[in-house]
C-alpha positions as CSV (number, residue, x, y, z in Angstrom):
1,M,34.0,2.6,-137.5
2,D,30.6,2.8,-135.9
3,I,30.6,-0.7,-134.0
4,L,34.5,0.1,-132.9
5,I,33.2,3.1,-131.2
6,I,30.1,1.1,-129.4
7,A,32.6,-1.5,-128.0
8,L,35.0,1.2,-126.5
9,L,31.7,2.5,-124.6
10,I,30.5,-0.6,-123.5
11,A,34.1,-1.4,-122.1
12,L,34.2,2.1,-120.7
13,V,30.7,1.5,-118.7
14,A,32.0,-2.1,-117.3
15,V,35.2,-0.5,-115.8
16,V,33.3,2.3,-114.4
17,V,30.7,-0.2,-112.7
18,A,33.4,-2.5,-111.5
19,G,35.2,0.3,-109.7
20,G,31.9,1.2,-107.9
21,L,31.6,-2.2,-106.6
22,V,35.3,-2.1,-105.6
23,V,34.7,1.0,-103.5
24,G,31.4,0.0,-102.0
25,S,32.9,-3.3,-100.6
26,R,35.8,-1.5,-99.1
27,K,33.6,0.9,-97.4
28,K,31.7,-2.1,-96.0
29,K,34.7,-3.7,-94.5
30,Q,35.9,-0.4,-92.6
31,L,32.3,-0.1,-90.5
32,P,32.5,-1.3,-86.9
33,P,30.5,-4.6,-86.2
34,P,27.2,-3.5,-84.4
35,A,27.3,-3.2,-80.6
36,P,25.2,-6.2,-78.6
37,P,22.1,-5.3,-77.3
38,S,21.8,-4.3,-73.9
39,T,19.5,-2.5,-71.4
40,P,19.1,1.3,-71.9
41,T,20.3,3.6,-69.2
42,I,17.9,6.0,-68.3
43,T,19.4,9.1,-67.4
44,A,17.2,12.0,-65.5
45,P,17.2,15.2,-67.3
46,P,19.1,17.9,-65.7
47,A,17.1,20.4,-63.5
48,E,16.4,23.8,-65.4
49,P,19.1,26.5,-64.4
50,Q,17.8,29.0,-62.3
51,V,18.4,32.6,-62.6
52,G,22.0,33.6,-62.2
53,E,23.0,30.0,-62.7
54,D,25.3,28.9,-65.4
55,A,23.7,26.2,-67.3
56,A,26.7,23.8,-67.6
57,T,27.1,23.9,-63.7
58,T,23.3,23.0,-63.2
59,A,23.7,20.1,-65.5
60,E,26.4,18.4,-63.5
61,E,24.3,18.7,-60.3
62,P,22.0,15.7,-59.2
63,R,18.4,15.8,-59.7
64,R,16.7,17.0,-56.2
65,T,12.9,15.8,-55.5
66,I,10.3,18.3,-55.3
67,E,10.4,18.1,-51.5
68,E,14.0,18.9,-51.6
69,V,13.4,21.9,-53.6
70,V,9.9,23.5,-53.1
71,L,9.8,22.9,-49.2
72,P,12.8,24.5,-47.9
73,E,12.0,27.5,-50.4
74,A,8.5,27.7,-49.1
75,E,9.8,27.6,-45.5
76,A,12.4,30.4,-46.2
77,A,9.4,32.6,-47.8
78,A,6.9,32.0,-45.2
79,P,6.9,34.0,-42.0
80,A,8.4,32.2,-39.0
81,A,5.5,30.7,-36.9
82,P,5.1,31.9,-33.4
83,E,6.4,29.5,-30.7
84,A,3.9,27.5,-28.9
85,P,3.3,28.6,-25.5
86,V,5.0,26.7,-22.6
87,V,2.3,25.1,-20.3
88,P,3.5,24.0,-17.2
89,A,2.8,20.6,-16.2
90,Q,0.1,20.4,-13.6
91,A,0.8,18.7,-10.4
92,A,-1.2,15.4,-9.4
93,P,-4.5,16.5,-7.8
94,A,-4.4,15.9,-3.8
95,P,-6.1,12.8,-2.5
96,E,-9.6,13.4,-1.5
97,I,-9.9,13.7,2.0
98,E,-12.3,11.4,3.5
99,V,-14.3,11.8,7.0
100,P,-14.3,9.0,9.2
101,E,-17.3,8.1,11.0
102,P,-17.6,9.1,14.7
103,T,-16.3,6.7,17.2
104,A,-19.0,6.8,19.7
105,G,-20.9,3.5,19.9
106,R,-18.7,1.8,17.3
107,L,-18.4,-1.5,19.2
108,V,-22.6,-1.3,19.8
109,R,-22.8,-0.9,16.2
110,L,-20.4,-3.8,15.5
111,R,-21.9,-6.0,18.2
112,A,-23.8,-8.3,15.8
113,R,-20.6,-9.2,13.9
114,L,-18.9,-9.9,17.2
115,A,-21.3,-12.0,18.5
116,R,-21.4,-14.1,15.6
117,S,-17.9,-15.2,16.2
118,Q,-17.9,-15.2,19.8
119,N,-20.9,-16.1,21.2
120,S,-20.0,-19.8,21.4
121,L,-18.4,-19.2,24.8
122,G,-21.2,-17.5,26.4
123,K,-24.1,-19.9,25.0
124,G,-21.8,-22.9,26.3
125,L,-21.7,-21.6,29.6
126,L,-25.5,-20.9,29.5
127,T,-26.4,-24.4,28.5
128,L,-24.2,-26.1,31.1
129,L,-25.4,-23.8,33.8
130,S,-29.0,-24.6,33.0
131,R,-28.7,-28.3,33.7
132,E,-31.1,-29.6,36.3
133,H,-28.2,-30.9,38.4
134,L,-24.6,-29.3,38.5
135,D,-22.7,-32.1,39.4
136,E,-18.8,-32.2,39.4
137,D,-18.5,-33.2,36.1
138,T,-20.8,-30.3,35.0
139,W,-18.4,-27.9,36.6
140,E,-15.4,-29.4,35.1
141,E,-17.1,-28.9,31.4
142,V,-17.7,-25.2,32.7
143,E,-14.0,-24.9,33.6
144,E,-12.9,-26.6,30.2
145,T,-15.1,-24.1,28.1
146,L,-13.2,-21.4,29.9
147,L,-9.9,-22.5,29.2
148,V,-10.4,-23.5,25.6
149,A,-12.0,-19.7,25.4
150,D,-8.1,-18.5,26.4
151,V,-9.6,-17.2,29.6
152,G,-6.4,-18.3,31.4
153,V,-6.3,-20.8,34.2
154,V,-6.2,-18.4,37.2
155,P,-9.0,-16.3,35.9
156,T,-10.9,-19.6,35.2
157,Q,-10.7,-20.9,38.5
158,E,-11.8,-17.5,40.0
159,L,-14.7,-17.6,38.0
160,V,-15.9,-21.1,38.5
161,D,-15.5,-20.7,42.3
162,R,-17.7,-17.7,42.2
163,L,-20.1,-19.3,39.9
164,R,-20.7,-22.3,42.0
165,E,-21.2,-20.2,45.2
166,R,-24.0,-17.9,43.6
167,V,-25.7,-20.9,41.9
168,R,-26.1,-22.8,45.2
169,V,-27.4,-19.6,46.9
170,L,-29.4,-18.8,44.1
171,G,-31.3,-22.4,44.1
172,T,-33.8,-22.0,41.5
173,R,-32.4,-20.9,38.5
174,T,-34.6,-19.4,35.5
175,P,-32.8,-18.7,32.0
176,A,-33.0,-14.9,32.7
177,D,-31.4,-15.5,36.1
178,L,-28.7,-17.4,34.7
179,R,-27.9,-14.8,32.0
180,A,-28.0,-12.1,34.5
181,L,-25.6,-14.1,37.1
182,L,-23.1,-14.8,34.0
183,R,-23.1,-11.2,32.7
184,E,-22.3,-10.0,36.1
185,E,-19.5,-12.3,36.7
186,L,-18.0,-11.8,33.2
187,L,-17.8,-8.2,33.6
188,T,-16.2,-8.4,37.0
189,L,-13.7,-10.8,35.5
190,I,-12.8,-8.2,32.5
191,G,-13.4,-5.1,35.0
192,T,-15.7,-2.3,34.5
193,D,-13.5,0.2,36.6
194,L,-10.3,0.2,34.2
195,D,-9.3,3.5,32.5
196,R,-9.5,2.4,28.7
197,A,-9.2,6.2,27.2
198,V,-6.5,6.0,25.1
199,K,-4.1,8.9,26.6
200,T,-3.6,11.5,23.5
201,E,-2.9,14.7,25.6
202,S,0.5,15.6,27.0
203,G,-1.0,18.1,29.3
204,T,1.3,20.9,28.0
205,D,1.7,23.1,24.9
206,T,3.3,19.9,23.0
207,P,1.2,16.9,21.2
208,G,0.6,14.0,22.7
209,V,2.7,11.2,21.6
210,V,1.6,7.6,21.1
211,M,4.0,4.8,20.1
212,V,2.4,1.6,18.6
213,V,4.5,-1.7,19.2
214,G,3.8,-5.2,18.4
215,V,5.3,-8.3,16.3
216,N,5.2,-8.7,12.5
217,G,1.6,-9.7,11.3
218,T,-0.4,-8.4,14.1
219,G,-1.7,-5.5,12.1
220,K,0.3,-2.9,13.7
221,T,1.0,-0.4,10.9
222,T,-3.0,-0.8,9.8
223,T,-3.8,-0.1,13.6
224,T,-1.8,3.0,13.4
225,G,-3.4,4.4,10.5
226,K,-6.9,3.4,11.6
227,L,-6.1,5.0,14.8
228,A,-5.4,8.2,13.2
229,R,-8.7,7.9,11.7
230,V,-10.2,7.6,15.2
231,L,-8.7,10.5,16.3
232,V,-9.5,12.6,13.2
233,A,-13.0,11.6,13.6
234,D,-12.9,13.1,17.1
235,G,-11.7,16.5,16.0
236,R,-7.9,15.9,16.3
237,S,-4.9,17.0,14.1
238,V,-2.5,14.0,13.7
239,V,1.0,13.7,12.6
240,L,2.6,10.0,11.9
241,G,6.0,8.7,12.1
242,A,6.9,6.0,9.9
243,A,9.6,4.5,12.2
244,D,9.2,0.9,10.7
245,T,12.0,1.1,8.3
246,F,12.7,-2.5,8.0
247,R,9.4,-3.8,6.7
248,A,9.4,-3.0,2.8
249,A,6.7,-0.5,1.9
250,A,5.6,-0.1,5.5
251,A,6.3,3.8,5.3
252,D,4.0,3.6,2.0
253,Q,1.2,2.1,3.6
254,L,1.1,4.5,6.5
255,Q,1.2,7.6,4.3
256,T,-1.6,6.3,2.5
257,W,-3.5,5.8,5.7
258,G,-2.4,9.5,6.5
259,E,-3.3,11.0,3.2
260,R,-6.9,9.8,3.4
261,V,-7.6,11.9,6.3
262,G,-5.1,14.9,6.0
263,A,-2.5,13.6,8.3
264,R,1.2,14.2,7.3
265,T,3.4,11.1,7.6
266,V,7.0,11.8,8.4
267,R,9.5,9.0,6.8
268,G,13.0,8.5,6.0
269,P,15.0,6.0,3.9
270,E,14.3,2.3,3.9
271,G,16.6,0.8,6.1
272,G,17.2,4.2,8.1
273,D,17.5,4.7,11.7
274,P,14.1,4.5,13.3
275,A,14.7,6.3,16.5
276,S,16.0,9.2,14.3
277,I,12.7,9.1,12.5
278,A,10.7,8.9,15.6
279,F,12.4,12.1,17.0
280,D,11.7,14.1,13.6
281,A,8.1,13.3,13.9
282,V,7.8,14.5,17.4
283,K,9.9,17.5,16.4
284,E,7.6,18.1,13.4
285,G,4.5,17.5,15.5
286,I,5.6,20.4,17.9
287,A,6.5,22.6,15.0
288,E,2.9,22.4,13.1
289,G,1.0,22.5,16.5
290,A,-0.4,19.2,16.1
291,D,-2.5,17.5,18.6
292,V,-1.0,14.0,18.5
293,V,2.2,12.3,16.9
294,L,1.4,8.6,16.1
295,I,4.7,6.5,15.9
296,D,4.7,3.2,14.1
297,T,7.5,0.9,15.1
298,A,9.2,-2.1,13.4
299,G,7.5,-5.3,13.5
300,R,10.1,-6.8,15.4
301,L,10.3,-10.5,16.4
302,H,10.2,-10.7,20.1
303,T,13.0,-13.5,19.8
304,K,15.5,-11.0,18.3
305,T,17.4,-9.3,21.4
306,G,19.1,-6.9,19.3
307,L,16.0,-5.4,17.6
308,M,14.2,-5.2,21.0
309,D,16.9,-3.2,22.4
310,E,16.7,-0.9,19.5
311,L,13.1,-0.6,20.3
312,G,14.0,0.7,23.7
313,K,16.5,3.3,22.1
314,V,13.4,4.5,20.0
315,K,11.5,4.9,23.1
316,R,14.3,6.9,25.0
317,V,15.1,9.2,21.8
318,V,11.5,10.0,21.7
319,E,11.3,11.1,25.4
320,K,14.1,13.8,24.9
321,H,11.1,15.7,23.6
322,G,9.0,14.9,26.7
323,P,7.5,11.7,28.3
324,L,5.6,9.2,26.2
325,D,1.7,9.5,26.8
326,E,0.8,6.1,25.8
327,V,2.5,2.7,24.8
328,L,0.0,0.4,22.7
329,L,0.9,-3.0,22.1
330,V,-0.8,-4.6,19.2
331,L,-1.8,-8.5,19.5
332,D,-3.3,-10.7,17.1
333,A,-6.2,-12.1,19.0
334,T,-6.5,-15.4,17.6
335,T,-2.7,-16.2,18.6
336,G,-4.0,-17.3,22.0
337,Q,-0.9,-18.2,24.4
338,N,1.8,-17.0,21.9
339,G,0.1,-13.6,21.9
340,L,0.6,-13.7,26.1
341,T,4.6,-14.6,25.2
342,Q,4.9,-11.5,23.1
343,A,3.2,-9.6,25.6
344,R,5.6,-10.3,28.3
345,V,8.7,-9.4,26.5
346,F,7.4,-6.5,25.0
347,A,6.4,-5.4,28.5
348,E,10.1,-5.9,29.7
349,V,11.4,-3.4,26.9
350,V,8.6,-0.7,27.1
351,D,6.4,0.4,29.7
352,I,2.9,-0.7,27.8
353,T,0.0,1.5,28.9
354,G,-2.6,-0.1,26.8
355,I,-3.5,-3.2,24.4
356,V,-4.9,-3.5,20.9
357,L,-6.6,-6.8,20.1
358,T,-7.0,-7.0,16.3
359,K,-8.8,-9.5,14.3
360,L,-11.2,-10.2,17.6
361,D,-13.9,-10.9,15.0
362,G,-12.5,-13.9,13.4
363,T,-11.5,-17.1,15.0
364,A,-10.2,-15.5,17.9
365,K,-11.6,-16.8,21.7
366,G,-12.9,-13.7,23.7
367,G,-11.1,-15.1,27.0
368,I,-7.9,-13.5,25.5
369,V,-9.2,-10.2,26.8
370,V,-9.0,-11.6,30.2
371,A,-6.0,-13.5,29.9
372,V,-3.7,-10.6,28.4
373,Q,-5.0,-7.9,31.0
374,R,-4.4,-10.2,33.8
375,E,-0.7,-10.9,32.2
376,L,0.3,-7.3,31.9
377,G,-1.9,-5.8,34.2
378,V,-2.9,-3.2,31.9
379,P,-6.3,-2.7,30.1
380,V,-7.4,-3.5,26.5
381,K,-8.1,0.0,25.2
382,L,-9.0,-0.8,21.4
383,V,-10.2,-3.8,19.5
384,G,-10.0,-4.6,15.6
385,L,-13.4,-6.1,14.4
386,G,-12.7,-6.4,10.7
387,E,-10.9,-5.1,7.9
388,G,-12.9,-1.9,7.0
389,P,-11.0,1.4,7.6
390,D,-13.5,2.3,10.5
391,D,-13.6,-1.1,12.1
392,L,-11.2,-0.1,15.3
393,A,-13.2,0.8,18.2
394,P,-12.5,1.6,21.9
395,F,-13.4,-1.3,24.1
396,E,-16.5,-1.4,25.9
397,P,-16.9,-4.2,28.4
398,E,-20.7,-4.0,28.6
399,A,-21.1,-4.4,24.9
400,F,-18.5,-7.1,24.6
401,V,-20.1,-9.3,27.3
402,D,-23.8,-8.9,25.8
403,A,-22.2,-10.3,22.5
404,L,-20.5,-13.1,24.4
405,I,-23.9,-14.2,25.9
406,G,-26.5,-13.0,23.5
407,D,-29.9,-11.2,24.4
């Protein structure tokens, strides 16, 4: 009996254990397979809800940076900064006004420079005239020396004839005698009795009007600017008219010259009507009570008839205010006979009253002074002796001849 009970208990325990194993096996079959490993997604924590906000709503909003949250709130809390005062832009400083040197004695001061480039004429003549016997061959050399120096055919013949006569009468010739003789004859040839003053006074209550003409490359605009300096140095007030509207930057160049000495420049658009600008310049000069109006005209080529006609128009328009007091023709002293051709053509269009020889300190031949005066019948009034702003000087025959023949 006891053995039977023990057997039943063992059977019961076996049944219970077997049932547990079946149940556990079924539970394992119902579990889903584990997900494959992947990179974890990091989600930024939601911002903390602000006072009065719903936590759920705040959690749905994207997170903002500290600059997006703190800076606007700080700006809102901070008092508004006062606006910076507006500082007006300062105008560019006016150019410093220069004080040109006085014109008195300018050519004398520049005599050494002139002598270095021009005294070959005088020394050559003195050497020839110092020969013991002055035969025909020597006089032909004298004549050739004068012609090479651009004195011109007729003036050369006149000078040679006078020299031959005076040397024959003089007889014995010391170096001092020859120098005095040559100086006297050159001064006679150049002319010491000509009126070489630049006319800048009208004789009325209106400004004197000076028109400057010449072809391209002669230094016409530069001469106009330098002449303004000469006049200012002599205590005159000047208005400049930039009527050269065909050459690029001519008006700018002239205005720069004027600003240096405090002279105002009347100008117009590039390619504008030169006669209109010249008219306005004289009108402004009258309104301002200026002493002198200087008009720089276009550097026209003398071979272009239409342009020369326009130059005549400028003159006629300016004369509606009153007569021109001076018409200066600017010539490059190094151009020789070509310069004389230019002089003839310009003289046919406008009444030339004076000549300005530029670049006389370079390779120029001093005889051009004589030749151009004979060609036009008007005096050389001004000479340009260098590139400096004050190297334009009144022409002084005595100083010029002394530079030619030396001391």
